[in-house]
C-alpha positions in Angstrom: 3.5 -2.2 -17.9 -0.6 -3.7 -18.8 -2.2 -4.3 -15.7 -5.8 -6.5 -15.9 -9.5 -5.7 -15.5 -8.8 -7.6 -12.3 -6.0 -5.8 -11.1 -8.0 -2.0 -11.9 -10.7 -4.0 -9.8 -8.8 -4.6 -6.7 -6.9 -1.0 -6.8 -10.4 0.6 -7.0 -10.5 -1.5 -3.5 -7.6 -0.5 -2.2 -8.6 2.8 -3.3 -11.8 2.3 -0.9 -9.5 2.0 1.9 -7.5 5.0 1.3 -10.8 7.2 1.9 -12.1 5.5 4.4 -8.3 6.9 6.0 -9.6 10.2 4.9 -12.3 9.7 7.1 -10.6 9.2 9.9 -8.3 12.0 9.6 -5.0 10.2 8.7 -3.3 9.6 5.6 -5.2 8.3 2.7 -3.4 5.0 1.7 -5.1 1.5 1.2 -3.9 -1.4 0.7 -5.7 -4.9 -0.8 -3.8 -8.9 -0.1 -4.9 -11.0 -2.9 -4.7 -14.4 -3.1 -3.5 -15.9 -6.7 -6.7 -17.2 -7.8 -8.3 -13.9 -6.8 -9.3 -14.6 -2.9 -9.3 -11.3 -1.0 -6.9 -12.3 1.9 -6.7 -8.8 3.9 -7.3 -4.9 3.6 -5.6 -2.2 5.4 -5.3 1.5 5.3 -3.2 3.7 7.0 -3.8 4.3 11.2 -0.7 5.4 12.5 -2.2 8.3 14.3 -5.3 6.7 15.9 -3.2 3.4 17.2 -0.1 5.7 18.0 1.8 3.1 16.2 4.4 3.8 13.4 4.5 0.5 11.8 0.5 1.1 10.8 1.0 2.0 6.9 -2.0 -0.1 5.3 0.5 -2.2 3.9 1.3 -3.7 7.0 -2.4 -3.9 8.1 -3.6 -5.7 5.2 -0.5 -8.3 5.4 -1.1 -8.9 9.1 -5.0 -9.3 8.1 -3.8 -11.9 5.0 -1.4 -13.5 7.6 -4.0 -14.5 10.5 -7.0 -15.3 7.4 -4.5 -17.7 5.7 -3.2 -18.9 9.3 0.5 -18.5 7.4 3.3 -15.8 8.2 3.9 -16.8 4.2 1.6 -15.3 1.7 3.5 -17.2 -1.8 1.7 -16.1 -4.4 -0.6 -13.1 -3.4 -0.3 -9.7 -4.7 -0.2 -6.3 -2.9 -2.6 -3.5 -4.0 -1.8 0.3 -2.5 -2.1 3.0 -3.3 0.6 4.8 -2.8 4.3 3.3 -3.7 5.8 1.1 -0.5 8.3 2.6 1.8 11.2 0.5 2.8 9.8 -0.8 5.7 6.1 -2.2 3.9 8.3 -3.6 1.2 10.6 -5.5 3.5 7.4 -6.6 5.4 6.3 -8.1 1.4 9.8 -10.1 1.1 9.1 -11.4 4.1 5.1 -12.4 3.8 6.8 -13.8 0.5 4.2 -11.6 -1.5 4.5 -12.1 -5.5 3.8 -9.0 -6.8 3.4 -5.4 -5.5 1.0 -3.1 -7.9 0.8 0.7 -6.5 -0.9 3.6 -8.0 0.5 6.9 -7.0 4.5 7.0 -7.5 6.8 8.5 -4.2 9.3 9.9 -5.7 10.8 10.7 -1.7 10.3 7.3 -0.1 9.2 5.0 -1.9 10.8 2.0 -2.8 11.7 2.6 -6.3 13.8 5.3 -5.4 15.9 2.3 -3.7 16.0 -0.2 -5.9 19.9 -0.3 -6.3 20.2 -0.5 -2.6 17.3 -3.0 -2.5 19.6 -5.3 -5.5 22.8 -4.7 -3.1 20.7 -6.3 -0.1 20.6 -9.7 -2.0 17.5 -10.6 -0.6 16.3 -14.2 -0.5 12.8 -12.9 -2.3 12.3 -10.8 -4.7 8.9 -9.3 -5.4 8.0 -8.3 -9.0 6.8 -4.9 -9.2 4.5 -2.8 -10.9 3.4 1.0 -10.0 1.4 3.3 -11.5 -2.4 2.1 -11.6 -4.8 4.3 -11.4 -2.1 7.2 -10.1 -3.8 10.3 -10.5 -6.8 8.9 -9.0 -4.7 8.0 -6.2 -2.2 10.9 -6.0 -5.4 13.2 -5.8 -7.0 11.6 -2.3 -3.7 12.7 -1.1 -3.5 15.8 -2.8 -7.0 17.1 -1.7 -6.0 15.4 1.9 -2.8 17.6 2.3 -4.9 20.8 1.1 -7.2 20.5 3.3 -4.9 20.0 6.6 -3.7 23.1 5.3 -6.7 24.7 4.5 -7.7 24.2 7.9 -4.6 24.7 9.8 -4.6 28.2 8.2 -8.2 28.8 9.5 -7.4 27.2 12.8 -4.9 30.5 13.2 
């Protein structure tokens, strides 16, 4: 896969969103939705803990903001940049929003969508998202690793 300089730029913005989540003691995942002409439509970071909302994933927050900005639930031609491979819920939101392309950082072998592509193909959905993964994967993965190491350390110290 070959990523463009623009892809790297927007993934770095998604990474900034992930650091906001980290600073708020949320799992550090960030997302940015960009129009096909390079306009940032929405941003988001994980906040299910602080919002008491299991659907408050970075992707969902960014898609909601982008839809509000566009005054349309369809985000035709847009690209979603996210620091961790999305789950099935977030992929479903991308399909409904008609997002054209997904670019993600770190792979999530356990619950990421690329582990479920066979199932997705069987669903015969009316829209298919182009998927490209691994952009800045090392940096995105390290932020997650650092977060969980810090959580384990804090838990150990509190005993």
